[in-house]
Phi, psi and omega in degrees: 000127182267147177285142178282122180273124181262123179263147178301140180271120189245010186270338185281142175282138176280168179299322180293324176297317180296314179297318180297320179293321179295315179296321179296321179295315178297316180299316179297321179295319178293318178298322178295322179296319179297316181293322179296312179290325184299336178295341182247007179254132185240164170270138180245121181256101182210020179210170185289326182279196181299156182297163171255195182242162176210166182240128174290109182268324172226177183289348177227018181227138178235133171261137178213177178280132183299324187290344180276354178262095180277350175224161182248004176226170181057045180262143175219160172231154174244120183280176185299332180274006178089000181279135178261138181229145173291145181229152179234134178286117180275320181181164181207158173227095182301327181297329178257357179059046179233134175225150180240130177247138171263133183242108182280142174075006180256157173231077184285158178262106182301141182290143176282136185254140176286152177302139181289148173085005182261006185261146173204168180304135180104338177296140180277140181219165178232140170263124185236127179220174178214073183278061179082007180268149180301323180246154178295151173254158185207155167224162192230141177189198181235154175290129178274318180198155173238117186248166177270215184304134185215129175271122183283167178295342180267006177091359178280167180230119177259138177292333180198165178207164180233131171254132180220147182269043175276152175282124181271084182294155179306130178091359181279340178302134185089350178278186187259140166261119189234158175278181186287357173263355180090012179267140184290133171250347179180179175247141185271144174219135173260007189257328190288334184234036174065037177105343176279143182291130175232135175255131174268116185301154186297323180290326174293321177299318178301314181296315179297316182298318180297319181288323177295317180296331180279342183223005180080289174245131184291116180269149179231145180278154175211158179254331184084051181228156165244139189225167174215130177297138177227146177280138176267119182298147185300320181297325178289319181296319180295318181294324183266356180069039183261143176265325184290150188258353180210165178212189181243116178275135179281119179256341181206147178232124179288126182303130177078000180280167184306321182297315180293317179297328183276355176098011175289150183234152174303136181096343174301146176247112180285134177248326183199153177226124178057034179086358180256135178289135176238117180240351178207176184297323180294321178296324177297315179295321178298325181285342184254059176280178181303331183293342182274349184296129177059025179241130178298120188235126179287134177241123180263132185209168172251128176225122180060030179084001180244151175282138175219161174227129182234140176270126179236147175250096178299147178253171176287136180296131178297142179285000000 
């Protein structure tokens, strides 16, 4: 009787093989997402140093970061196929770091946008740019937070913003923040948060672009005040029938500004503007949108322990 010789079984995949295949699949998917988004990401030539990036928003319109345009004439873009086109600055909003370029004679491929409202902390994203390189450049990370209304360090007001832990490589400002399918979730800026990457969500970009296109440069209303949040004591709230727990005390009035002209006084406590409750500086900025410029606006306040309402006409903020 002969012994049965057993040969090693070599057909089964090892755990390392499975992991390697999975990583390779993920890697291929991310590379595909970069290439997909990259078809709609352009190089923007508007400064002395290396180019920045921009996003084809329409077939003849590019959105980019305002701070990368050091000049307003002699602008060009380089599309994904390497073709260079003359560009014209249509309008910009430095406070939100958004600029719009018109590109004549080009037929750009508008970037595909991800559905709004589907982002949250932990989602994976890619930063995609084209700073004069033949192929798009990219970095990879996760969303840290998705926030609501935010006043930037430059005085602009964003309806929403995205924080992501992507590496903001040189030239990525103005580029696209995309999901793992290559669809845009926002535009990148290294300017709004002092060098940290911030994404302006696509729906916020749409709103900004519409307002910029209607006025060239996005104007913002202002009163000319300095304020400090203060707590409203319960006895005062009960006596005045107030629900809100805080307001903004006026600590300073700019000479000749709308607040002084309208009769506001130091020590007044602002409660609301134009029907909107104001309890902090961001709420005040939200209430002073472009629609308030040169429009008589009711301001609800406490003066000397009594409720009052004063009509103020906010002016456009000086550039």
